MMTF fields as JSON, N, C-alpha, C and O atoms, coordinates in Angstrom:
{
  "mmtfVersion": "1.0.0",
  "mmtfProducer": "UNKNOWN",
  "numBonds": 459,
  "numAtoms": 460,
  "numGroups": 115,
  "numChains": 1,
  "numModels": 1,
  "chainsPerModel": [1],
  "groupsPerChain": [115],
  "chainIdList": ["A"],
  "bondAtomList": [4, 2, 8, 6, 12, 10, 16, 14, 20, 18, 24, 22, 28, 26, 32, 30, 36, 34, 40, 38, 44, 42, 48, 46, 52, 50, 56, 54, 60, 58, 64, 62, 68, 66, 72, 70, 76, 74, 80, 78, 84, 82, 88, 86, 92, 90, 96, 94, 100, 98, 104, 102, 108, 106, 112, 110, 116, 114, 120, 118, 124, 122, 128, 126, 132, 130, 136, 134, 140, 138, 144, 142, 148, 146, 152, 150, 156, 154, 160, 158, 164, 162, 168, 166, 172, 170, 176, 174, 180, 178, 184, 182, 188, 186, 192, 190, 196, 194, 200, 198, 204, 202, 208, 206, 212, 210, 216, 214, 220, 218, 224, 222, 228, 226, 232, 230, 236, 234, 240, 238, 244, 242, 248, 246, 252, 250, 256, 254, 260, 258, 264, 262, 268, 266, 272, 270, 276, 274, 280, 278, 284, 282, 288, 286, 292, 290, 296, 294, 300, 298, 304, 302, 308, 306, 312, 310, 316, 314, 320, 318, 324, 322, 328, 326, 332, 330, 336, 334, 340, 338, 344, 342, 348, 346, 352, 350, 356, 354, 360, 358, 364, 362, 368, 366, 372, 370, 376, 374, 380, 378, 384, 382, 388, 386, 392, 390, 396, 394, 400, 398, 404, 402, 408, 406, 412, 410, 416, 414, 420, 418, 424, 422, 428, 426, 432, 430, 436, 434, 440, 438, 444, 442, 448, 446, 452, 450, 456, 454],
  "bondOrderList": [1, 1, 1, 1, 1, 1, 1, 1, 1, 1, 1, 1, 1, 1, 1, 1, 1, 1, 1, 1, 1, 1, 1, 1, 1, 1, 1, 1, 1, 1, 1, 1, 1, 1, 1, 1, 1, 1, 1, 1, 1, 1, 1, 1, 1, 1, 1, 1, 1, 1, 1, 1, 1, 1, 1, 1, 1, 1, 1, 1, 1, 1, 1, 1, 1, 1, 1, 1, 1, 1, 1, 1, 1, 1, 1, 1, 1, 1, 1, 1, 1, 1, 1, 1, 1, 1, 1, 1, 1, 1, 1, 1, 1, 1, 1, 1, 1, 1, 1, 1, 1, 1, 1, 1, 1, 1, 1, 1, 1, 1, 1, 1, 1, 1],
  "groupList": [{"groupName": "MET", "atomNameList": ["N", "CA", "C", "O"], "elementList": ["N", "C", "C", "O"], "formalChargeList": [0, 0, 0, 0], "bondAtomList": [1, 0, 2, 1, 3, 2], "bondOrderList": [1, 1, 2], "singleLetterCode": "M", "chemCompType": "L-PEPTIDE LINKING"}, {"groupName": "THR", "atomNameList": ["N", "CA", "C", "O"], "elementList": ["N", "C", "C", "O"], "formalChargeList": [0, 0, 0, 0], "bondAtomList": [1, 0, 2, 1, 3, 2], "bondOrderList": [1, 1, 2], "singleLetterCode": "T", "chemCompType": "L-PEPTIDE LINKING"}, {"groupName": "ILE", "atomNameList": ["N", "CA", "C", "O"], "elementList": ["N", "C", "C", "O"], "formalChargeList": [0, 0, 0, 0], "bondAtomList": [1, 0, 2, 1, 3, 2], "bondOrderList": [1, 1, 2], "singleLetterCode": "I", "chemCompType": "L-PEPTIDE LINKING"}, {"groupName": "GLN", "atomNameList": ["N", "CA", "C", "O"], "elementList": ["N", "C", "C", "O"], "formalChargeList": [0, 0, 0, 0], "bondAtomList": [1, 0, 2, 1, 3, 2], "bondOrderList": [1, 1, 2], "singleLetterCode": "Q", "chemCompType": "L-PEPTIDE LINKING"}, {"groupName": "ALA", "atomNameList": ["N", "CA", "C", "O"], "elementList": ["N", "C", "C", "O"], "formalChargeList": [0, 0, 0, 0], "bondAtomList": [1, 0, 2, 1, 3, 2], "bondOrderList": [1, 1, 2], "singleLetterCode": "A", "chemCompType": "L-PEPTIDE LINKING"}, {"groupName": "GLU", "atomNameList": ["N", "CA", "C", "O"], "elementList": ["N", "C", "C", "O"], "formalChargeList": [0, 0, 0, 0], "bondAtomList": [1, 0, 2, 1, 3, 2], "bondOrderList": [1, 1, 2], "singleLetterCode": "E", "chemCompType": "L-PEPTIDE LINKING"}, {"groupName": "VAL", "atomNameList": ["N", "CA", "C", "O"], "elementList": ["N", "C", "C", "O"], "formalChargeList": [0, 0, 0, 0], "bondAtomList": [1, 0, 2, 1, 3, 2], "bondOrderList": [1, 1, 2], "singleLetterCode": "V", "chemCompType": "L-PEPTIDE LINKING"}, {"groupName": "ASP", "atomNameList": ["N", "CA", "C", "O"], "elementList": ["N", "C", "C", "O"], "formalChargeList": [0, 0, 0, 0], "bondAtomList": [1, 0, 2, 1, 3, 2], "bondOrderList": [1, 1, 2], "singleLetterCode": "D", "chemCompType": "L-PEPTIDE LINKING"}, {"groupName": "ARG", "atomNameList": ["N", "CA", "C", "O"], "elementList": ["N", "C", "C", "O"], "formalChargeList": [0, 0, 0, 0], "bondAtomList": [1, 0, 2, 1, 3, 2], "bondOrderList": [1, 1, 2], "singleLetterCode": "R", "chemCompType": "L-PEPTIDE LINKING"}, {"groupName": "TRP", "atomNameList": ["N", "CA", "C", "O"], "elementList": ["N", "C", "C", "O"], "formalChargeList": [0, 0, 0, 0], "bondAtomList": [1, 0, 2, 1, 3, 2], "bondOrderList": [1, 1, 2], "singleLetterCode": "W", "chemCompType": "L-PEPTIDE LINKING"}, {"groupName": "LYS", "atomNameList": ["N", "CA", "C", "O"], "elementList": ["N", "C", "C", "O"], "formalChargeList": [0, 0, 0, 0], "bondAtomList": [1, 0, 2, 1, 3, 2], "bondOrderList": [1, 1, 2], "singleLetterCode": "K", "chemCompType": "L-PEPTIDE LINKING"}, {"groupName": "GLY", "atomNameList": ["N", "CA", "C", "O"], "elementList": ["N", "C", "C", "O"], "formalChargeList": [0, 0, 0, 0], "bondAtomList": [1, 0, 2, 1, 3, 2], "bondOrderList": [1, 1, 2], "singleLetterCode": "G", "chemCompType": "PEPTIDE LINKING"}, {"groupName": "TYR", "atomNameList": ["N", "CA", "C", "O"], "elementList": ["N", "C", "C", "O"], "formalChargeList": [0, 0, 0, 0], "bondAtomList": [1, 0, 2, 1, 3, 2], "bondOrderList": [1, 1, 2], "singleLetterCode": "Y", "chemCompType": "L-PEPTIDE LINKING"}, {"groupName": "ASN", "atomNameList": ["N", "CA", "C", "O"], "elementList": ["N", "C", "C", "O"], "formalChargeList": [0, 0, 0, 0], "bondAtomList": [1, 0, 2, 1, 3, 2], "bondOrderList": [1, 1, 2], "singleLetterCode": "N", "chemCompType": "L-PEPTIDE LINKING"}, {"groupName": "HIS", "atomNameList": ["N", "CA", "C", "O"], "elementList": ["N", "C", "C", "O"], "formalChargeList": [0, 0, 0, 0], "bondAtomList": [1, 0, 2, 1, 3, 2], "bondOrderList": [1, 1, 2], "singleLetterCode": "H", "chemCompType": "L-PEPTIDE LINKING"}, {"groupName": "LEU", "atomNameList": ["N", "CA", "C", "O"], "elementList": ["N", "C", "C", "O"], "formalChargeList": [0, 0, 0, 0], "bondAtomList": [1, 0, 2, 1, 3, 2], "bondOrderList": [1, 1, 2], "singleLetterCode": "L", "chemCompType": "L-PEPTIDE LINKING"}, {"groupName": "SER", "atomNameList": ["N", "CA", "C", "O"], "elementList": ["N", "C", "C", "O"], "formalChargeList": [0, 0, 0, 0], "bondAtomList": [1, 0, 2, 1, 3, 2], "bondOrderList": [1, 1, 2], "singleLetterCode": "S", "chemCompType": "L-PEPTIDE LINKING"}, {"groupName": "PRO", "atomNameList": ["N", "CA", "C", "O"], "elementList": ["N", "C", "C", "O"], "formalChargeList": [0, 0, 0, 0], "bondAtomList": [1, 0, 2, 1, 3, 2], "bondOrderList": [1, 1, 2], "singleLetterCode": "P", "chemCompType": "L-PEPTIDE LINKING"}, {"groupName": "PHE", "atomNameList": ["N", "CA", "C", "O"], "elementList": ["N", "C", "C", "O"], "formalChargeList": [0, 0, 0, 0], "bondAtomList": [1, 0, 2, 1, 3, 2], "bondOrderList": [1, 1, 2], "singleLetterCode": "F", "chemCompType": "L-PEPTIDE LINKING"}, {"groupName": "CYS", "atomNameList": ["N", "CA", "C", "O"], "elementList": ["N", "C", "C", "O"], "formalChargeList": [0, 0, 0, 0], "bondAtomList": [1, 0, 2, 1, 3, 2], "bondOrderList": [1, 1, 2], "singleLetterCode": "C", "chemCompType": "L-PEPTIDE LINKING"}],
  "groupTypeList": [0, 1, 2, 1, 3, 4, 3, 5, 1, 6, 7, 8, 9, 2, 10, 1, 1, 11, 6, 8, 12, 12, 13, 14, 15, 1, 13, 0, 4, 6, 15, 1, 5, 5, 6, 11, 5, 6, 4, 8, 2, 2, 4, 8, 3, 14, 11, 5, 3, 16, 16, 10, 17, 16, 7, 5, 10, 15, 13, 15, 4, 7, 5, 15, 4, 7, 6, 0, 18, 6, 6, 2, 19, 15, 4, 13, 3, 1, 11, 2, 7, 15, 5, 5, 4, 0, 3, 8, 13, 15, 5, 10, 10, 1, 4, 8, 7, 3, 5, 8, 14, 4, 4, 13, 17, 10, 15, 8, 5, 17, 16, 1, 13, 7, 5],
  "groupIdList": [1, 2, 3, 4, 5, 6, 7, 8, 9, 10, 11, 12, 13, 14, 15, 16, 17, 18, 19, 20, 21, 22, 23, 24, 25, 26, 27, 28, 29, 30, 31, 32, 33, 34, 35, 36, 37, 38, 39, 40, 41, 42, 43, 44, 45, 46, 47, 48, 49, 50, 51, 52, 53, 54, 55, 56, 57, 58, 59, 60, 61, 62, 63, 64, 65, 66, 67, 68, 69, 70, 71, 72, 73, 74, 75, 76, 77, 78, 79, 80, 81, 82, 83, 84, 85, 86, 87, 88, 89, 90, 91, 92, 93, 94, 95, 96, 97, 98, 99, 100, 101, 102, 103, 104, 105, 106, 107, 108, 109, 110, 111, 112, 113, 114, 115],
  "secStructList": [7, 7, 2, 2, 2, 2, 2, 2, 2, 2, 2, 2, 2, 2, 2, 2, 6, 1, 7, 1, 7, 7, 7, 2, 2, 2, 2, 2, 2, 2, 2, 2, 2, 2, 2, 2, 2, 2, 2, 2, 2, 2, 2, 2, 2, 6, 1, 1, 7, 7, 7, 7, 4, 4, 4, 4, 4, 7, 7, 2, 2, 2, 2, 2, 2, 2, 2, 2, 2, 2, 2, 2, 2, 2, 2, 2, 2, 2, 6, 7, 7, 2, 2, 2, 2, 2, 2, 2, 2, 2, 2, 2, 2, 2, 2, 2, 2, 2, 2, 2, 2, 2, 6, 7, 4, 4, 4, 6, 1, 7, 7, 1, 6, 6, 7],
  "xCoordList": [0.119, -0.076, 0.817, 0.782, 1.609, 2.442, 1.573, 0.43, 2.127, 1.392, 1.157, 0.08, 2.147, 1.998, 0.886, 0.066, 0.854, -0.215, -1.58, -2.569, -1.631, -2.898, -3.342, -4.526, -2.419, -2.788, -3.304, -4.28, -2.654, -3.098, -4.46, -5.315, -4.66, -5.921, -7.075, -8.149, -6.855, -7.898, -8.204, -9.37, -7.186, -7.403, -8.253, -9.179, -7.935, -8.737, -10.18, -11.118, -10.352, -11.695, -12.494, -13.656, -11.862, -12.548, -12.985, -14.115, -12.112, -12.4, -13.381, -13.936, -13.604, -14.542, -15.824, -16.91, -15.705, -16.867, -17.321, -18.519, -16.384, -16.714, -17.059, -17.462, -16.913, -17.181, -16.098, -15.469, -15.878, -14.835, -14.497, -15.218, -13.383, -13.014, -13.961, -14.363, -14.316, -14.983, -13.995, -12.79, -14.48, -13.533, -12.772, -13.161, -11.691, -10.801, -11.539, -11.309, -12.41, -13.114, -14.088, -14.218, -14.767, -15.659, -14.854, -15.254, -13.718, -12.889, -12.35, -12.208, -12.05, -11.595, -12.712, -12.459, -13.933, -15.078, -15.312, -15.6, -15.19, -15.361, -14.262, -14.534, -13.029, -11.929, -12.219, -12.001, -12.703, -13.049, -14.12, -14.044, -15.118, -16.178, -15.622, -15.988, -14.741, -14.177, -13.289, -13.319, -12.507, -11.67, -12.561, -12.223, -13.69, -14.643, -15.184, -15.403, -15.402, -15.874, -14.804, -15.121, -13.546, -12.447, -12.414, -12.264, -12.553, -12.541, -13.673, -13.486, -14.831, -15.982, -15.677, -15.961, -15.103, -14.772, -13.721, -13.867, -12.676, -11.611, -12.162, -11.813, -13.018, -13.587, -14.422, -14.453, -15.097, -15.962, -15.213, -15.519, -14.239, -13.52, -12.342, -11.99, -11.733, -10.529, -10.646, -9.771, -11.705, -11.918, -13.027, -13.418, -13.526, -14.54, -15.971, -16.891, -16.183, -17.549, -18.143, -17.469, -19.411, -20.098, -20.64, -20.916, -20.782, -21.279, -22.795, -23.486, -23.291, -24.719, -24.994, -24.07, -26.222, -26.526, -26.062, -25.644, -26.133, -25.718, -24.204, -23.735, -23.433, -21.977, -21.518, -20.369, -22.4, -22.015, -21.535, -20.703, -22.045, -21.676, -20.394, -19.886, -19.867, -18.677, -17.443, -17.286, -16.575, -15.395, -14.192, -14.114, -13.255, -12.108, -11.281, -10.877, -11.023, -10.219, -10.869, -10.19, -12.175, -12.895, -12.848, -12.661, -13.019, -12.998, -11.604, -11.479, -10.554, -9.191, -8.931, -8.257, -9.466, -9.326, -10.065, -9.595, -11.219, -11.935, -11.081, -11.039, -10.405, -9.521, -8.41, -8.121, -7.789, -6.708, -7.203, -6.509, -8.393, -8.955, -9.055, -8.654, -9.59, -9.773, -8.426, -8.239, -7.488, -6.142, -5.504, -4.876, -5.668, -5.133, -5.811, -5.149, -7.114, -7.809, -7.22, -6.951, -7.022, -6.457, -5.037, -4.67, -4.251, -2.896, -2.95, -2.215, -3.797, -3.921, -4.353, -3.829, -5.307, -5.816, -4.759, -4.785, -3.838, -2.841, -1.476, -0.502, -1.398, -0.154, 0.933, 2.12, 0.543, 1.521, 1.759, 0.816, 3.023, 3.427, 3.558, 4.543, 2.565, 2.547, 3.692, 4.181, 4.119, 5.23, 6.497, 7.213, 6.763, 7.928, 7.771, 8.72, 6.578, 6.333, 6.499, 7.05, 6.027, 6.147, 7.61, 8.028, 8.379, 9.805, 10.51, 11.285, 10.242, 10.855, 10.417, 11.214, 9.136, 8.604, 9.265, 9.602, 9.452, 10.116, 11.572, 12.077, 12.254, 13.633, 13.687, 14.577, 12.738, 12.666, 12.439, 13.131, 11.484, 11.168, 12.349, 12.632, 13.035, 14.183, 15.288, 15.854, 15.591, 16.642, 16.256, 17.099, 15.009, 14.544, 14.3, 14.587, 13.779, 13.246, 14.004, 13.653, 15.026, 15.688, 16.16, 15.823, 16.916, 17.428, 16.35, 16.332, 15.46, 14.414, 13.528, 13.26, 13.072, 12.199, 12.965, 12.437, 14.185, 14.993, 15.268, 15.407, 15.346, 15.633, 14.369, 14.466, 13.211, 11.955, 11.583, 11.212, 11.678, 11.354, 9.892, 9.574, 9.009, 7.586, 7.364, 6.398, 8.24, 8.081, 8.603, 8.342, 9.334, 9.846, 8.878, 8.991, 7.937, 6.975, 5.764, 5.281, 5.274, 4.055, 2.875, 2.698, 2.1, 0.953, -0.289, -0.55, -1.051, -2.298, -3.463, -4.561, -3.247, -4.321, -4.477, -5.439, -3.551, -3.585, -4.432, -4.622, -4.928, -5.682, -7.036, -7.809],
  "yCoordList": [68.218, 67.98, 66.805, 65.742, 67.01, 65.918, 64.971, 65.284, 63.839, 62.899, 63.53, 63.383, 64.219, 64.892, 65.936, 66.028, 66.718, 67.709, 67.035, 67.539, 65.894, 65.158, 64.694, 64.784, 64.199, 63.758, 64.92, 64.775, 66.067, 67.248, 67.731, 68.108, 67.721, 68.173, 67.267, 67.748, 65.963, 65.013, 65.191, 65.167, 65.366, 65.543, 66.786, 66.752, 67.873, 69.107, 68.874, 69.298, 68.197, 67.946, 67.099, 67.389, 66.055, 65.177, 65.976, 65.828, 66.81, 67.536, 68.695, 69.192, 69.129, 70.223, 69.707, 69.85, 69.123, 68.663, 67.268, 66.999, 66.408, 65.019, 64.77, 63.661, 65.753, 65.718, 64.956, 65.511, 63.677, 62.88, 61.703, 61.403, 61.04, 59.832, 58.699, 58.574, 57.874, 56.609, 55.758, 56.002, 54.764, 53.897, 53.056, 52.971, 52.443, 51.699, 50.602, 50.424, 49.88, 48.785, 49.295, 48.702, 50.393, 50.983, 51.456, 51.227, 52.116, 52.57, 51.399, 51.51, 50.286, 49.109, 48.585, 48.184, 48.588, 48.16, 49.125, 48.696, 50.419, 51.423, 51.251, 51.349, 50.996, 50.772, 49.569, 49.623, 48.498, 47.305, 47.617, 47.156, 48.399, 48.797, 49.621, 49.402, 50.566, 51.43, 50.637, 50.877, 49.703, 48.857, 48.007, 47.761, 47.561, 46.815, 47.637, 47.108, 48.925, 49.793, 49.967, 50.026, 50.049, 50.105, 48.805, 48.828, 47.683, 46.383, 46.277, 45.739, 46.784, 46.746, 47.499, 47.009, 48.68, 49.474, 48.767, 48.68, 48.267, 47.585, 46.344, 46.08, 45.584, 44.37, 44.688, 43.911, 45.831, 46.184, 46.902, 46.707, 47.726, 48.481, 47.718, 47.925, 46.829, 46.142, 44.623, 43.921, 44.119, 42.682, 42.235, 42.951, 41.046, 40.463, 40.805, 40.536, 41.392, 41.692, 42.813, 43.786, 42.65, 43.706, 44.745, 44.45, 45.952, 47.039, 47.01, 46.49, 47.581, 47.772, 49.267, 50.072, 49.643, 51.088, 51.852, 53.005, 51.223, 51.897, 52.118, 52.904, 51.427, 51.575, 52.828, 53.244, 53.436, 54.591, 55.766, 56.548, 55.9, 57.031, 56.776, 57.688, 55.549, 55.219, 55.898, 55.978, 56.383, 57.124, 56.554, 56.659, 55.951, 55.294, 56.27, 55.942, 57.457, 58.433, 58.774, 58.851, 58.978, 59.311, 58.157, 58.369, 56.94, 55.779, 55.538, 55.162, 55.748, 55.62, 56.694, 56.437, 57.893, 58.949, 58.573, 58.878, 57.914, 57.433, 56.431, 56.472, 55.537, 54.564, 55.301, 55.004, 56.262, 57.021, 57.766, 57.816, 58.344, 59.088, 58.188, 58.582, 56.986, 56.09, 55.577, 55.438, 55.296, 54.885, 55.996, 55.731, 57.229, 58.366, 58.471, 58.75, 58.253, 58.272, 57.234, 57.535, 56.027, 54.965, 55.315, 55.06, 55.892, 56.304, 57.392, 57.331, 58.371, 59.445, 58.901, 59.31, 57.983, 57.429, 56.629, 56.553, 56.038, 55.163, 55.823, 55.175, 57.116, 57.865, 57.524, 57.649, 57.099, 56.726, 57.901, 58.488, 58.235, 59.236, 58.486, 57.784, 58.636, 57.879, 58.25, 57.399, 59.487, 59.891, 59.139, 58.618, 59.087, 58.355, 56.849, 56.179, 56.329, 54.897, 54.521, 53.465, 55.378, 55.106, 55.102, 54.25, 56.042, 56.095, 54.817, 54.226, 54.399, 53.158, 51.946, 51.048, 51.932, 50.819, 50.738, 49.647, 51.879, 51.889, 51.455, 50.757, 51.865, 51.422, 49.91, 49.247, 49.364, 47.916, 47.193, 46.222, 47.658, 47.024, 47.107, 46.148, 48.247, 48.412, 47.429, 46.776, 47.325, 46.404, 44.947, 44.14, 44.622, 43.241, 42.825, 41.685, 43.722, 43.309, 43.793, 43.42, 44.607, 45.204, 44.146, 44.233, 43.173, 42.149, 41.142, 40.65, 40.829, 39.832, 40.26, 39.453, 41.499, 41.962, 42.106, 41.784, 42.579, 42.729, 41.372, 41.286, 40.318, 38.981, 38.205, 37.074, 38.782, 38.087, 38.239, 39.33, 37.149, 37.265, 37.612, 38.15, 37.322, 37.646, 39.159, 39.625, 39.909, 41.357, 42.01, 43.19, 41.267, 41.801, 41.579, 42.221, 40.685, 40.385, 41.296, 41.501, 41.842, 42.654, 41.766, 40.666, 42.258, 41.516, 41.878, 43.054, 40.872, 41.134, 41.281, 41.654, 40.997, 41.066, 42.456, 42.706, 43.356, 44.699, 45.678, 46.806, 45.315, 46.234, 46.522, 47.276],
  "zCoordList": [-83.862, -82.441, -82.033, -82.653, -80.994, -80.487, -79.65, -79.316, -79.331, -78.472, -77.095, -76.519, -76.582, -75.284, -75.351, -74.438, -76.42, -76.581, -76.687, -76.154, -77.374, -77.473, -76.101, -75.777, -75.287, -73.941, -73.104, -72.367, -73.218, -72.466, -72.961, -72.16, -74.267, -74.848, -74.44, -74.075, -74.501, -74.092, -72.609, -72.213, -71.797, -70.359, -70.093, -69.282, -70.777, -70.623, -71.06, -70.383, -72.196, -72.71, -71.729, -71.447, -71.214, -70.247, -69.027, -68.561, -68.515, -67.275, -67.469, -66.489, -68.696, -68.927, -69.587, -69.025, -70.745, -71.498, -71.075, -70.981, -70.828, -70.508, -69.05, -68.701, -68.203, -66.765, -65.998, -65.097, -66.355, -65.701, -66.604, -67.556, -66.287, -67.026, -66.653, -65.497, -67.636, -67.321, -66.546, -66.61, -65.814, -65.126, -66.154, -67.319, -65.701, -66.598, -67.375, -68.571, -66.704, -67.377, -68.436, -69.506, -68.132, -69.127, -70.327, -71.469, -70.083, -71.197, -72.012, -73.229, -71.361, -72.103, -73.002, -74.138, -72.502, -73.318, -74.478, -75.595, -74.217, -75.27, -76.333, -77.53, -75.892, -76.835, -77.725, -78.935, -77.135, -77.906, -78.938, -80.076, -78.541, -79.455, -80.615, -81.77, -80.305, -81.35, -82.312, -83.519, -81.791, -82.654, -83.551, -84.709, -83.027, -83.838, -84.988, -86.078, -84.764, -85.828, -86.911, -88.099, -86.498, -87.477, -88.273, -89.494, -87.594, -88.27, -89.285, -90.376, -88.929, -89.838, -91.136, -92.229, -91.003, -92.189, -93.037, -94.256, -92.411, -93.152, -93.857, -95.008, -93.174, -93.766, -94.998, -95.952, -94.975, -96.097, -97.217, -98.393, -96.859, -97.882, -98.485, -99.647, -97.686, -98.148, -98.107, -98.613, -97.517, -97.425, -98.348, -99.27, -98.089, -98.956, -98.571, -99.344, -97.392, -96.98, -97.831, -98.169, -98.164, -98.9, -97.921, -96.758, -98.421, -97.585, -97.49, -98.367, -96.406, -96.195, -96.326, -96.212, -96.557, -96.631, -95.384, -95.486, -94.226, -92.989, -92.917, -92.094, -93.774, -93.777, -94.509, -94.361, -95.298, -96.108, -95.276, -95.735, -94.064, -93.221, -92.42, -91.766, -92.464, -91.692, -92.282, -93.5, -91.403, -91.811, -91.066, -89.842, -91.797, -91.163, -90.338, -89.223, -90.862, -90.117, -88.784, -87.761, -88.793, -87.564, -86.569, -85.371, -87.069, -86.171, -85.594, -84.428, -86.395, -85.868, -84.806, -83.808, -85.027, -84.018, -82.737, -81.641, -82.863, -81.671, -80.892, -79.662, -81.605, -80.951, -80.213, -79.054, -80.891, -80.246, -79.014, -77.998, -79.097, -77.971, -76.734, -75.639, -76.918, -75.772, -75.269, -74.06, -76.165, -75.743, -74.912, -73.888, -75.356, -74.603, -73.24, -72.24, -73.191, -71.898, -70.948, -69.786, -71.437, -70.599, -70.144, -68.997, -71.034, -70.654, -69.593, -68.608, -69.777, -68.789, -67.435, -66.399, -67.447, -66.188, -65.433, -64.204, -66.171, -65.537, -65.42, -65.036, -65.752, -65.573, -66.586, -66.286, -67.767, -68.787, -69.724, -70.256, -69.92, -70.906, -72.229, -72.455, -73.099, -74.355, -75.288, -76.03, -75.262, -76.13, -75.732, -76.587, -74.448, -73.939, -74.182, -74.589, -73.933, -74.132, -75.601, -75.912, -76.507, -77.941, -78.369, -79.153, -77.863, -78.189, -77.728, -78.479, -76.502, -75.99, -76.81, -77.083, -77.201, -77.974, -79.348, -79.807, -80.007, -81.312, -81.204, -82.083, -80.128, -79.91, -79.724, -80.257, -78.97, -78.759, -80.083, -80.387, -80.86, -82.141, -83.109, -83.826, -83.129, -84.017, -83.659, -84.536, -82.376, -81.943, -82.212, -82.604, -82.004, -82.13, -83.572, -83.937, -84.396, -85.695, -86.917, -88.037, -86.74, -87.891, -88.893, -90.074, -88.458, -89.37, -89.742, -90.87, -88.823, -89.078, -90.242, -91.132, -90.259, -91.336, -92.647, -93.712, -92.578, -93.793, -94.442, -95.663, -93.64, -94.161, -94.546, -95.023, -94.35, -94.622, -96.097, -96.529, -96.88, -98.303, -98.566, -99.627, -97.64, -97.815, -97.869, -98.473, -97.251, -97.239, -98.511, -98.747, -99.333, -100.592, -101.738, -102.783, -101.553, -102.608, -102.449, -101.335, -103.561, -103.448, -103.048, -103.57, -102.137, -101.64, -102.436, -102.689, -102.829, -103.54, -102.573, -102.987, -101.304, -100.313, -99.706, -98.979, -99.991, -99.386, -100.176, -99.723, -101.29, -102.151, -101.577, -102.168]
}
């Protein structure tokens, strides 16, 4: 599924199953909540926090998809073509960071914190 197809699919789902888009502020709050759920999983699976029994049902892929869903909703509501925006963003990052990252010795060393 392309980003454009995802935007179209979410828009159809909202207009049929979801009834209507939440307002921008509600969607921003929902996005914050979903990012918090991703953070919780990462902190427990890759950080120092221990898991609780209620964490067993958490699924990182599902939570990341929830984040994408809300980001797509916000883009649709504000008329942003995410595929085009992503392409421009990658071009900006490539022009700005290509030499900077290649010259960063920290990126050549294996990190023990990523496990």
